[in-house]
N, C-alpha and C positions, 0 to 999 in steps of 0.2 A: 793311283801307280807310277813310278817313276816313267817320263821326269817330270811329270807334272808334282808329285808331291814335294820336291824343291822348287818348283816353280810357284806353288802355294805359299811357300813359307818365305821363300823371295817377298814376294808382295806383303806379307803381313809383316814384315822389317821395313818395307818402304811405306806403310800405311804413318800417317803424320798425326790422325785423328778418329775415334771411333766415334762413330754417328749415336745417339740415345734416343731412343722413344719412350714414351709411357707405355707399360702395357695396356692396360684396358683399352688407351686410344689404337692402338695395334690392331686388338682383337676385335672395336667397332669397325676400323677401315679394311677391316679384311685381311691384312698385313699377317696376323697369327692366325691360324684356324687350329680351335681345337679339337680330339681327338675326340668322336664320342663313340658312344656304345655300339654302334653299328661297325664303325673300324676295331673295336677293341675284340667286339664278340667274334668276329672272323678270324683277330688272330689268336684268341684262344680255341678255335676250331680248328685254325691249323695244325695248333703244337698239338691239339689232341689226338689230332687223325695219326699222329705218329708213336700211339700206346701201343705195345706189346703185350698187355698184362692186364688182368682182371683182379687181380691181387691190390688190395686196397688198404690191409689190414696192418696199420703203423702207424704211432705214434710219435711223433713230434713237436720241433717247434722252425717257425722260420722268420727270419730277422732280416728285413730290409737294410738294415744299418744307417735309418734314415734317409733311405735313397727311395726309389720309385717301386723300387721288386715287387711291391706289393698288389700294386695294378697289372703285373705283368705273372711274375711268379706263383704267388699266391693264390692270384685269382684262376691261372692254370689248374692248381693241384685241387681247388676246391671245383672246380668245373668237373673234373674228371673223377674226383668221389673220394679222394683223399681226407675224410673229416677229419683224422686222430691227426692233422697236421695243423697245429696253431701257431697264430703269429707271436711275435716277444714282443709284444706292447709297448716296453720302454724306448725300442729302438724304431717302432711303427712311423712316427710322427716324421713327414719330409722337411728336414732343415739341416741348410747346408754348414752349421755350425758342428753337427755331428755329437751333439752334447752326451750323450750318455753310450759313446764308443771308447774306450779306452784309449788316452792319447790324443782323440777326437781324430785317429787316420781309420777311418772305415776299409780299411783292403782286407778282404776274404781270405786271401795269404798271410794275414797274421795272425799266430795262435790268439793273440791278446782279445782281437777282437770277440771272441767266443766267450770268454769267461764269463759276463752277467747272464748268457743266454743258459753256459752249463750250471750254472748255481740254480735257475729254473728247474730245468731239464734233469736236475739229480733229486728234484722235491717230486716232480711230478710222473716220474717213471717215464719220459721221452727216451725214445730208443737212436733218433735222428736229428740233427740240427745241419740247416740249412743256411747260409748266409749269401745274399748277393750283395753285388757292388753298388755302390749309388745309383748307377746307369741302367742296371742290371741286364749287364752283356756277361758277367762273371758270376760261378757260383763257387762256394767253398762248403766243404761235409766234414761232420765229423760223427762217429758214430762208435757205441761203448765196446770196449773191446771184453774179454772172458771173465775180468776184476771188476767189471762194472762202471770203469773208469773210458772218457769221452778222450776218443784217440781222433786230431784231425789230420784227416786225407790229404795229398799233396794233389795238384793238377793232374799230375804223370798218373798217381796212382786211381783215380776219377777217372782219367781218361781211360786208360787200359779197362779198368771195370765196364763202363758203359760202351766201350768198342767191343768187349767179349758178349757184353748181352747182346746188342743188336744184331750181331753176325749170328749167334746161337738162334737167336730168334727169327730169323732168314732165312738160316738153314732149315728150321723144324718144319716151316711153311712152305719152302721150296723154291724161295723168291732168288735166292742169292747163286750169282753165276760167276764164273770167273771172268764177267768183263767188270763188276761192281768192284768199289773201290774206297779205299780208305785214306784222307788226307792228314798229314801233321807233318812241323817244323822238324829241322835240323838239330832244335835243341829240347826235342821232347824225347820220350822215355822211349827203348826202342822193343820194347815190351808188348806194344802196340803193334807194330811191325810182325813180330814172333805171331801172335794172336792172329792177326789178319792173315798170314800166308799161311797158316795152321787149317784155315777156314775154307782156304782155296780162293781166297777175294785179290786184288791186287795192293800195295799198297804204293803211298805217294809221300816221299817223305824225305825229298831233295827241297825244302822249301827254307828262305828265309823266314828271320823271325817277323811274325804280324801274320794277323788274320785275314790283311786282303789278299796274301798270297795264297790262302786255302780257297777263298772265293773266286782269285783270278783261274786256279786251279778246274773247279766246279763247271765254271764256263768253260775252258777249253778241253776239258775231257766230256763235258757233256753230263747236266746235274739227275739225268734220269738215271745214271748207274751210279751215282754219290750216294755212300751208306753213311758217313762219319767225317766229322772235322774235327781238329781238337790242337791245343798246344799246350805247355806244362803249366801257363802262368792263369788255368780254371777258367780257360774258354772251350765249347762244346760248341758243334751245329750240326745238325740232319733237317733233312727235308729241301727243300725247294721255296720256299716262302720268303726268305732272307737270305742274306749274300754277307753276315757277319756271326759273329759269337752270341747267342743266346742265353739267359740264366734259365729258361723256362725249359728250355727242352731236357738240360742236363739235369732240374731239379725233378721232372715227370721220369726219367728213367731210372736216375738214383732210386728215387723213391719204388718204382716197380719193383726195381730187382732188389732192392732190400725188403719187400714185404715178401716176394718169392721166396729169399732167403730162410727170413723168419717162419716162415710154413713150415720149412724143411732143418727148422732148428740152429740155422747157420746164421752170420753176418757178413757184410763186406769184408770186413777181415778175414773172413774163413776163405770167401770165395777167393780174396788174393791171395790168399797162402796155397791153395788148389791152384791158382794159375803160375805161379812160383815153383810149383812142383813139376809142373805141366811144362814149364818154358823158361827155368830157369828162376835164380832169385836175381831180382834187379833193385838195386838203387840209386836214386838220384837227389841231387839237392843244387844247390846254387850259392857261391859266397861271392862277393865283390871288395874293391878297391874303392875308395871314395876319395876322388882327387881335388880338393875345393881349390877356392881362392884363386888369384890371376895366373897362375902356374898350373892349374889344374889341368886343364886341355892340354899343355906340354908334356905334363909325367903322363898321363892317358897316349899318347901317340909313343913317347918314348918307350914305355912298357909294349905296345903292339909291335912295333919296331922289334924291339928283343925278343919278342914270344916268336917274331918273324924270320930274322936273322942270326938269331944267336940264341936258340931255342933250348931249355937245360934237358940236360940228358935222362935226368934223374929225379924222383920226388919221392921220398919214402922208400917203400919197398917196389914201386911203381917205375918201371924202364919204358922211356917213350919210343916207338917203333917207327910211328909213321906222324905227319901233320897233312891234312888236307887243307889248302889256303884256299877260300872262296874271293880271294881280292883277285889273286895272280892265276888263279884258273890251273892249279897243279896242284900234286900230289907228291911230297918229298920224303925219304925216307932218312929217318934218323939211325946213329946221331950223325951222318954225313950231312945231311939237309941238304942233298941232291935230287935233282927233279926225275920222278920215277916215270909220271902218267901226266897223262893233263885230261882237262874235262871243259868241258864249255857254257854248264851255268848250274843252279845260279850265282850271279856274281855281288860278293859283296864285302865287308871289312870282316871277316868272320875266320878263326881260324878253328878247328878241329884236330886234335891230337888225339893218337893209337897209345895206348900203352897197355904192359901185361905186369900181375906181378908175381917176384923172383917164388917159385917152388910152389905156386898155386894155380888154379883153372881161372882163379881171377881177371877178366878184361876192363881196362875201363877205356872210357871218353872224353875228355876234355875242351869242352868248347870254349872260346876264346872270344868276347867280341865289346867293344865303347858300347855304352848305353846311349841310346837316341834321345833319349829324356830328359838323363839328371848327370850330373857331372862323376861318373864312375867310369870304370869299366868290368865287365859282368864275367864269372865264370861258372859256367857249367858243366855237371862230373855226372858219368852214367858209366856205373860199376854192371855186371855180370856174372854170375857164376852160376854152372850147371849144379841141379839136385839130382843124385839118382835116386832117393826115395823121400818120403814126407818125414820120417824119423831123423833125416840130415838137417832137413830145413832149419832149427834153430843154431845148431852151429854155423853153416853157411853163414845167417846172418851176422852171426856175432863174430866172425873171422870178415866178411867183409866190412863190416862198420869201421872194426878197429883200423883196417889196412886205410880205408878211407880217409878216418881222421886224423892219421899219422900223414896222410898225402894232402890235407888241404892244410896244415899248419907248415908244412914243409912250402909250400905253394905261396903262402902268406911269406914265409920265411925270403923265398926267393925273390917276392917282388920288393918288399923292404931293402933287402941287397941291392937287385937293381936300378932301385931310383936315388940309392945313396953313391952308386958310381956313376950313372949318366949323368 
């Protein structure tokens, strides 16, 4: 946490050599301790304690993408009785070269990583595909649609489904109170906030990007009333057994929910549509602008300055009405860009714009921030539109998607023009 995160980075930059030790020697000397079955078994028990359903009839595939997820995610699923979930063997061997992952990029946010598993799943009749990233703290999910095709759910969609699942379960058993809370970051879907408020629980959603802020909130608010924490990049957490995202708890709840829905003749996609009808259609996504080379950092700085000091008034059919500036800790009215009010936290280099579509009930938020790990500036968009009844959903989806596609193109055009003139 700040300021220690920057302090650690400073120390890394000052390091002149990296000490190396033989692995087997370090084990013999006790410098490295291997996790034994006692510890692993206790971990599986802690995750399993958060089971909310006995439904286990589900056929699927799990892939660790050549990482360590088999020892946590898959073993947890087997431990609780999901015998219909099988390993995708070509990607099970732990190998840092990721030979059987497309492009050798084992990120479960990428559609491409699921293609090898989808080919097998289509032949075996699997209904769900789960993929953990190499260190098994994030989880991706693919499910079949009504046409029998696999659809890759976003982290926002999975987070909303899991939040809805656990809140309903706690409501059913009478354990949910108005003091219980769900936590998400400012770049995670507002659908989770709507679901949480509807259930009568608290939502804490004013956190900067990073699961460490969710863990910090758990400690600040008290872990005994913590229900669920999530961020859009496939991170999920429940319980008090750890303070970081964990793919195993996400897999457990995703499979339980999918199995329950299957018994009702439904899928995760059907439940998502039900949530849209109840809370409004929500469409989220992310685009980015990569700025490489010696001028990359300066270009990112110029773009953030332009968004902050001379923000766009309109993009596509969307007109911006205000911006929340997390660096200056103020909300400014647009197009005047004058201060309307201030706030105290959180503080970070993030801008969150709000916009409305002309002649439409659609509202959109646009988050802007420089990446902390890559030479790029990231843009998160969140669109919401009310759905008066189920029959209107398809039309609402199509209209929102068309508006956002036009908006994204306008955004990239504005970025290119800004870089050319700066």
